[in-house]
N, C-alpha and C positions, 0 to 999 in steps of 0.2 A: 211594672218590673219581673221579666223573666224569667229565672233560675237561671242562674248564669256557671254552678260548675255540683257535683255534690258533695256533699257530706259525707265523711267516709262512713264506707259499711249502704252506703243510701238513705244515712239519716234522716226524720224529716226534715225537724228541728237541732238546730245547738243549741245544749242549754247549757250557759253560764253560772255558773253562782259563786259572789262573790264576798267576802267576809272583809270587812271592815274592822286591823288593828288601830283603835287609836288612845286605847285608853294608857293614859300614863306620859303623856305625848302636846294633851291643850294646857288652854293659858291655865297658867297659875304664877303668883308670882314669885313663888317657892324658885322657878324658874328664873328668878330675871326676867320676870312679864313687867306693863305697865297694870292691864287686867285681868282677871278670870272670865274662868269659862258659862253663862247661866248656865240656870238647875232650870237644864229644861223642862223637867218634866212638871216641876212648879211651877211656874212662869216665871221666874224671879230673874232678875238678872240686876246681881250690886254694883253703883257707883262710883265706890272708893275702892283703892287698888288695897284689901288685903285678903291675907289668906288663909281661903273657901276647903279646912279640914276638910267638913259635909261632905262639900261638893265632890272633893278628892275620889271621899270612899266612896258616891255613888258610882264613880268611873269605876274605880279599883274591880266594884264590881259585876264588871267584864272578864274581870280580871280571873278571879275571887273562885266566878263560881259559872258565871253565864258560856264563857273558853268546852269547860267542858261535855257541858250540855251539848255544844253544836258541834264539836267534834263526834262526840257519840252518837248523836245523829247522822252523821256523813261516813264515816265507820256499819254504823249502822246497814246504807245503802249505796253501800262499797262507789262512793259519789266522791273525783274531781274536785277539788273548789280551787281559786285561786282569790289569794290571802290579801286588800290589799291595806302597807301594814307602813308603819311609820315608824321608823327605822327607832323610832327612842326607845318606842314605847317594845320590842320586842330585844334590847338591850335589858330592860325593868324586867323584861318577866320569858328570861333565857328558854324554861322546859316552853313552853308555846314555839318559842322559835323551834325548839329542838323535837315539840310534836307536830311540827306543821312540815319537816327536812323528811322526820318517818314515815312519814306518810305521802309523800311525793311531789308532795303542790306546791305549788308553785303564791311566790312572795314576791308582789306585785310595789312599786316600791308610792305611797303612801305620800312623800315626803321624810326631808328627815325628822320633825318635828310636825304634827298636825297644826297647824298654826297659816294664815295667811302667806302670799307669797307672791300677790300681784304688784303690794309696794318695794317691793326686792329692786334696785339697780343690776343691772344687767351679770356683773361682777356676782353678785353678792345670789344673787338667785342662782346662778353653776357653779357656784357652791356647796349653795344646799341643794344640787338636785347628787352635785358627786358626793356628797356626804349622807346625804341617804344611800347609794350603790355602795361605796364602803363604806357603810354601818352593814347593812343587812348582807354584804357577801361574808361579815369577818358572819355573825351569827347565824346565820341554812347555811350559805358552805356553796351559796350561788348568788351571782352577781342578777338581784332585779330584770327584764330585759319592757318591761312598759309604764306607764307613768299616770299618776291616779292626784292631781291636785285641792287642797282642799276648795273646790269649786271656782273657782276666783284665778287667771293666770293674766302672763303678759303676752306680750308681743315676740319673747323671746322664747321665750319658752318650749314651744317642736325643736326649732332649730340647736339649744342646748340642750335635751334630751342629743338630737343623734345623732352630737356632736358627742356624745358624752357614748357613746353605746345602746342608749335603749333602741330599740324597733318596732313597737308600738305609742298610743296614748290613746287614755282614756277618759279625754277633756271634751264631750261628747253626744250628741241625748238628740244627733238627728236622724235617726235609723233605725231598722232591723236589721242591718248585717254590717259587717263590716265596710273598709274602702277603703282606694289612699287617698289621701287627698294634699292638697299645696302646705308647702312650706315657707315659715315670710325669713328671704334672705338667706336660700341655700336652692341649687338648682334638683334637690334629688326631694322629690315625694313620702312619704311618709302612711305604713298601715294607721286603720282608724277603728277601734273595733270600742263603740259609740257605748258606754252609760246609758242609765232609765232612772229614772224617777221616783216617777210616777209610782212603780211596784218595789220602791226602800223599803223599809220598816221600819225608816227615819222618821217618817209620820208617828207614829206611833212615838212618840220622842216627843216632836213641838208639838202634837194635840192629842193630849194622853185620849180624848174623847174617839180619838181613831181606833175602833178595837178591835185587839186580834183578828174576830169574828169578818169586818168588813175587809182589814186583811188580805185573810185566805179569798177571797171570794175574788179582789180585787186581781190576783195572784193566778190564782187556778184557770180565770177569766182571762186576763192576760195572754197566757198560755194556751189557752185551747185557742183562741184566734188567729197564733204567730200561728203553731199543728196545725191548722184548717188550711192556712197559706204558703206554708213551708210542702205542700203537696205540689205548688207549679210553683214557689219563689225564694229561695237565698232566704233563712230566715233564720235567727241567733232569740236567746230570752236574754235578759239578765235578770240576777236578782238580789241586789247587794241587804244585805246583813250589816248587822252590829255587835255585839258580843255583848255591852253594856243595856242594848233591848230586847234582843229575841229570843238568849241567853236567860232569860229572866221567866219563874216559876209559871203566870200566869198568860205566857207568852209562846213558850218555848214547844206549844200543841200544835199550831199553827203551822212550826216551819217542818216539825212535826209530818205531819198530814199532808201539808203540799208535795216533801222528798217523796211519797206513800204514791199520792194523786202519779207527779211526775211519772215514776222510775216504772208505773204501773204500763208506760209502755212504752213496747219497744226499741220503736223505730228514730231515739232518744240519746243521739247523744252529749252525757254529760261532756263537759270538754272542763280546759281551764283556760285561761287568754292569751296565753302565747300559743299553745295547743290550735286554735280558733283562728289567732296573729298566723301559725306560721301555712296550717293549710290552704287562706287565703291568699296567703302573698306565691304562694307554687301553683295556684290552679287563675290567677288573676295579674294581668300582665300591670308593674306602674304605669299611670297612667302620668 
């Protein structure tokens, strides 16, 4: 597919750093859930619904330690990021909400809590989407424009997002550039700013044998290919991060090396997903 439009300053590639904030919003009987999150790094999944204090603290590592490391690197390399945040996580870590706002970064909604919505009926899902936006606006001062579900969604999700004022959707992995797509039950299309799972640091959480070295090589290889293609095609790259994963002492160095590598290329546009959405929509007519 030929290049449809240029990125700002004729950048060869749009680079989207996505920091997921889920800690404090995960499944736990503490919040009335019938079950709890698995202990991913150990591969342990408990069947009996009991309060798992150890796993709660495992998640809190992202807030207490990992967040500061990620923020420091973003500051060092002067990179704006999109924080896909479960709203309750920011309610419970107001200092982080303030830090994100002070940087001028974007907060994209990752749900009211980091829970599945695919079983929700339409009105329950609408309230879930609305509550997330209301909460994020209270904690950060800005209403989110984008949405990322926890893996699964419903046939109503996009229409509900559209009706609640969201302008882009991330639950798509089909492309390396934004695009317009139809909305079930609506005459108006929506901008899709696709995400990527293959370069996501979650692999190091679910498969601890997947080393930071392997993740870094894969991320660099992905960048190199997209950067090369960007000379002739519209290309963007998504890099998904998690505070409790990449923020560990034995992994943060890999993010530092990746950011240094990409920053050494002068014609890369580090952008929030809202910036990418707005630039795309102003250059490509809705179809």
